[in-house]
RODO-2510 file (C-alpha; in nm, 4 decimals, decimal comma):
residues 243
     n   res          X          Y          Z
     1     m    -3,2739   -18,6318    13,7206
     2     t    -3,6309   -18,7170    13,6255
     3     e    -3,7671   -18,9779    13,3928
     4     l    -4,0076   -18,8750    13,1195
     5     p    -4,2078   -19,1069    12,8951
     6     f    -4,0442   -19,1506    12,5579
     7     q    -4,3553   -19,1016    12,3467
     8     q    -4,2140   -19,1348    11,9953
     9     p    -3,8953   -19,3387    11,9646
    10     r    -3,6504   -19,2701    11,6897
    11     t    -3,6459   -19,4966    11,3890
    12     l    -3,5198   -19,8336    11,5026
    13     n    -3,2389   -20,0119    11,3237
    14     v    -3,2804   -20,3491    11,1534
    15     r    -3,1713   -20,5525    11,4538
    16     q    -3,3906   -20,3575    11,6946
    17     n    -3,6958   -20,3999    11,4715
    18     r    -3,6291   -20,7713    11,4545
    19     a    -3,5817   -20,7970    11,8310
    20     l    -3,9029   -20,6060    11,8924
    21     a    -4,1002   -20,8378    11,6636
    22     l    -3,9523   -21,1374    11,8460
    23     a    -4,0465   -20,9787    12,1785
    24     a    -4,4037   -20,9549    12,0503
    25     v    -4,3982   -21,3323    11,9914
    26     f    -4,2875   -21,3826    12,3511
    27     q    -4,5560   -21,1426    12,4723
    28     a    -4,8160   -21,3621    12,3024
    29     t    -4,6770   -21,6800    12,4577
    30     q    -4,6457   -21,5248    12,8030
    31     l    -5,0135   -21,4259    12,7837
    32     t    -5,0952   -21,7772    12,6630
    33     h    -4,9106   -21,9216    12,9606
    34     m    -5,0613   -21,6842    13,2163
    35     t    -5,4143   -21,7425    13,0891
    36     a    -5,3756   -22,1205    13,0804
    37     l    -5,2189   -22,1335    13,4245
    38     t    -5,4454   -21,9127    13,6287
    39     g    -5,7503   -21,8243    13,4215
    40     r    -5,8541   -21,5559    13,1795
    41     q    -5,9638   -21,3116    13,4504
    42     s    -5,6420   -21,3239    13,6499
    43     i    -5,4251   -21,1530    13,3896
    44     g    -5,6003   -20,8293    13,4844
    45     d    -5,6160   -20,4987    13,3040
    46     s    -5,2465   -20,5049    13,2162
    47     g    -5,2759   -20,8448    13,0525
    48     n    -5,5809   -20,7303    12,8580
    49     f    -5,3896   -20,4212    12,7489
    50     y    -5,1034   -20,6274    12,6058
    51     l    -5,3360   -20,8766    12,4362
    52     e    -5,5432   -20,6018    12,2792
    53     r    -5,2298   -20,4446    12,1326
    54     l    -5,1230   -20,7787    11,9865
    55     i    -5,4629   -20,8402    11,8284
    56     r    -5,4621   -20,4950    11,6677
    57     a    -5,1217   -20,5629    11,5165
    58     s    -5,1956   -20,9199    11,4091
    59     l    -5,4945   -20,8100    11,2018
    60     n    -5,2724   -20,5778    10,9985
    61     i    -4,9782   -20,8112    10,9376
    62     r    -5,0314   -20,9473    10,5891
    63     p    -4,9067   -21,2790    10,4510
    64     s    -4,7306   -21,0992    10,1663
    65     n    -4,4286   -20,8825    10,2437
    66     n    -4,5284   -20,5810    10,4476
    67     q    -4,4242   -20,2494    10,3028
    68     s    -4,2831   -20,1250    10,6313
    69     g    -3,9645   -20,2459    10,7929
    70     q    -4,0641   -20,0864    11,1217
    71     t    -4,2270   -20,3056    11,3850
    72     l    -4,3677   -19,9987    11,5590
    73     d    -4,5841   -19,9255    11,2547
    74     f    -4,8085   -20,1991    11,3933
    75     f    -4,8066   -20,0637    11,7501
    76     s    -4,8590   -19,7248    11,9115
    77     q    -4,5474   -19,7249    12,1268
    78     l    -4,2719   -19,9412    12,2697
    79     a    -4,4693   -19,9748    12,5924
    80     d    -4,7214   -20,1879    12,4008
    81     i    -4,4626   -20,4670    12,3977
    82     s    -4,3135   -20,4163    12,7464
    83     l    -4,4336   -20,7551    12,8633
    84     g    -4,2761   -20,9218    12,5606
    85     l    -3,9426   -20,7479    12,6080
    86     k    -3,9369   -20,8531    12,9711
    87     t    -4,0347   -21,2117    12,8882
    88     l    -3,7792   -21,2424    12,6110
    89     e    -3,4951   -21,1129    12,8221
    90     n    -3,6055   -21,3281    13,1137
    91     s    -3,5818   -21,6258    12,8792
    92     i    -3,2232   -21,5342    12,7957
    93     t    -3,0871   -21,4206    13,1284
    94     h    -3,2710   -21,2260    13,4014
    95     p    -3,5423   -20,9576    13,4082
    96     f    -3,4342   -20,6039    13,3274
    97     t    -3,5450   -20,3221    13,5565
    98     t    -3,5417   -20,0177    13,3297
    99     s    -3,9164   -20,0128    13,2619
   100     p    -4,1856   -19,9198    13,5158
   101     k    -4,3253   -20,2181    13,7030
   102     s    -4,6784   -20,0861    13,7467
   103     r    -4,8158   -20,2142    13,4157
   104     l    -4,6364   -20,5468    13,4166
   105     p    -4,8263   -20,8452    13,5529
   106     k    -4,6370   -21,0793    13,7801
   107     m    -4,3966   -21,2942    13,5803
   108     s    -4,3898   -21,6693    13,6145
   109     n    -4,1400   -21,9296    13,5011
   110     a    -4,0084   -21,8471    13,1533
   111     k    -3,9604   -22,2085    13,0444
   112     l    -4,3081   -22,2674    12,9026
   113     p    -4,3446   -21,9295    12,7247
   114     m    -4,0040   -21,9964    12,5698
   115     s    -4,1078   -22,3406    12,4470
   116     y    -4,4336   -22,2043    12,3055
   117     a    -4,2454   -21,9261    12,1270
   118     m    -3,9960   -22,1629    11,9667
   119     a    -4,2823   -22,3856    11,8539
   120     l    -4,4624   -22,0882    11,6973
   121     l    -4,1506   -21,9875    11,5054
   122     q    -4,1461   -22,3346    11,3531
   123     l    -4,5203   -22,3444    11,2894
   124     e    -4,5127   -22,0077    11,1146
   125     k    -4,2925   -22,1437    10,8372
   126     k    -4,5279   -22,4364    10,7789
   127     v    -4,8428   -22,2261    10,7916
   128     y    -4,7191   -21,9598    10,5522
   129     s    -4,5821   -22,2129    10,3063
   130     n    -4,9354   -22,3493    10,2654
   131     p    -5,1438   -22,1334    10,0244
   132     q    -5,4688   -22,2645    10,1720
   133     f    -5,3713   -22,1546    10,5228
   134     v    -5,2571   -21,8160    10,3927
   135     e    -5,5975   -21,7660    10,2294
   136     i    -5,7749   -21,8603    10,5528
   137     i    -5,5723   -21,6019    10,7446
   138     e    -5,6350   -21,3272    10,4892
   139     q    -6,0089   -21,3933    10,4778
   140     s    -6,0292   -21,4093    10,8560
   141     q    -5,8468   -21,0781    10,8936
   142     q    -6,0911   -20,9054    10,6613
   143     k    -6,3913   -21,0646    10,8308
   144     i    -6,2783   -20,9630    11,1794
   145     l    -6,1888   -20,6089    11,0759
   146     k    -6,5443   -20,5688    10,9461
   147     q    -6,6911   -20,7228    11,2622
   148     l    -6,5113   -20,4761    11,4847
   149     s    -6,7442   -20,1947    11,3789
   150     f    -7,0360   -20,3928    11,5248
   151     f    -6,8565   -20,4372    11,8567
   152     d    -6,7456   -20,0755    11,9093
   153     n    -6,3894   -20,1686    11,8116
   154     n    -6,3641   -20,3940    12,1152
   155     y    -6,0771   -20,6218    12,0161
   156     l    -6,1399   -20,8374    12,3228
   157     h    -6,5062   -20,9025    12,2480
   158     p    -6,5861   -21,2745    12,2887
   159     s    -6,6893   -21,3015    11,9217
   160     i    -6,3609   -21,1485    11,8050
   161     l    -6,1610   -21,3817    12,0291
   162     a    -6,3640   -21,6784    11,9067
   163     n    -6,2912   -21,5947    11,5428
   164     l    -5,9208   -21,5489    11,6112
   165     a    -5,9189   -21,8813    11,7959
   166     q    -6,0918   -22,0550    11,5056
   167     t    -5,8408   -21,9108    11,2618
   168     y    -5,5617   -22,0591    11,4703
   169     v    -5,7377   -22,3987    11,4824
   170     d    -5,7914   -22,3947    11,1036
   171     t    -5,4265   -22,3174    11,0299
   172     a    -5,1551   -22,3889    11,2874
   173     g    -5,3901   -22,6255    11,4699
   174     q    -5,3881   -22,8559    11,1672
   175     i    -5,0126   -22,9082    11,1782
   176     n    -4,8377   -23,1724    11,3853
   177     p    -4,6857   -23,1613    11,6336
   178     r    -4,9394   -22,9229    11,7844
   179     i    -4,8530   -22,6888    12,0678
   180     m    -4,9647   -22,8530    12,3901
   181     v    -5,0515   -22,5776    12,6369
   182     r    -5,0216   -22,6725    13,0023
   183     g    -5,2554   -22,5219    13,2566
   184     n    -5,5662   -22,5565    13,4691
   185     a    -5,7593   -22,8622    13,3469
   186     e    -6,0929   -22,7326    13,4728
   187     a    -6,0469   -22,3985    13,3005
   188     f    -5,9888   -22,5689    12,9656
   189     k    -6,3509   -22,6868    12,9770
   190     d    -6,4585   -22,3237    12,9384
   191     s    -6,4760   -22,2281    12,5675
   192     a    -6,4184   -21,8604    12,6445
   193     h    -6,0981   -21,9597    12,8243
   194     t    -5,9671   -22,1749    12,5408
   195     n    -6,0662   -21,9130    12,2837
   196     r    -5,8523   -21,6569    12,4598
   197     i    -5,5568   -21,8960    12,4686
   198     r    -5,5873   -21,9789    12,0993
   199     a    -5,6386   -21,6135    12,0103
   200     s    -5,3144   -21,5345    12,1941
   201     l    -5,1368   -21,8076    12,0003
   202     f    -5,2714   -21,6686    11,6734
   203     t    -5,1248   -21,3267    11,7523
   204     g    -4,7947   -21,5014    11,8274
   205     l    -4,8105   -21,6722    11,4889
   206     q    -4,8583   -21,3355    11,3211
   207     m    -4,5750   -21,1761    11,5171
   208     a    -4,3538   -21,4677    11,4151
   209     h    -4,4430   -21,3952    11,0534
   210     l    -4,3476   -21,0298    11,0944
   211     w    -4,0206   -21,1393    11,2577
   212     r    -3,9513   -21,3670    10,9608
   213     q    -4,0317   -21,0857    10,7155
   214     l    -3,7763   -20,8712    10,8957
   215     g    -3,5096   -21,1354    10,8405
   216     g    -3,5537   -21,3346    11,1601
   217     s    -3,3823   -21,6721    11,1749
   218     s    -3,4051   -21,9308    11,4517
   219     w    -3,0416   -22,0288    11,4072
   220     a    -2,9254   -21,6680    11,4158
   221     m    -3,1305   -21,6100    11,7302
   222     i    -2,9743   -21,9091    11,9048
   223     f    -2,6170   -21,8182    11,8131
   224     s    -2,6491   -21,4406    11,8636
   225     k    -2,7937   -21,4249    12,2123
   226     r    -2,5482   -21,1578    12,3254
   227     k    -2,6476   -20,9245    12,0422
   228     l    -3,0145   -20,9977    12,0993
   229     l    -2,9806   -20,9217    12,4686
   230     q    -2,8136   -20,5892    12,3866
   231     d    -3,0950   -20,5007    12,1462
   232     i    -3,3592   -20,5861    12,4075
   233     q    -3,1917   -20,3708    12,6710
   234     d    -3,1514   -20,0831    12,4257
   235     l    -3,5232   -20,1031    12,3447
   236     a    -3,6091   -20,1106    12,7138
   237     r    -3,4051   -19,7956    12,7718
   238     l    -3,5668   -19,6242    12,4748
   239     q    -3,9009   -19,6354    12,6542
   240     y    -3,7786   -19,3707    12,8963
   241     q    -3,5446   -19,0767    12,8683
   242     v    -3,3267   -18,9678    13,1554
   243     v    -3,2981   -18,5858    13,1627
***
């Protein structure tokens, strides 16, 4: 038998879409953790790949209800959220091994990414219940989408990351308790480093909003871990066909 890339997955069911959106939240917090712990350069090309995919999606997730019920409408393929799927499952039980390891950066302890993710799920409700914050997000999205044309659609350009970071500061960053990111104290003195961390958190906030739009509930997530784990493993298997 040989494994072939599963380029275009079938339409996902409601639970799978919800699980995938939640995995995207965990992808954002894993990138936040990795960047804070070891520096913005150390996440490598794979980390940049996953962050770029999150930024693309976060700029298209609107505060009002999105027309689509498909998480993959905001991504090109399931592989765009491989890191998130792995992080989410690792937070529940142990890493799965059905996806290729080549694109996945080395995983670290899941405790902090999990705590950041849970905090973002709570912050999302507070941010999106505030009309002023919603307006800030909408205006920022439009501004950044226009800026991209000046930066050759480089979603990781320092100016794009700085604007995403500022959007996070102006919204979720105004709400207590704030997320306290643990990491390298010296690195936090570098504005480019902190911008990348806050930009990652902003994408997590947006993914949390998508998850909520798809019917996500913190209580349901806590009390349905077995179902969630099954959905994660099904999504992981969907990335590759065995023929």
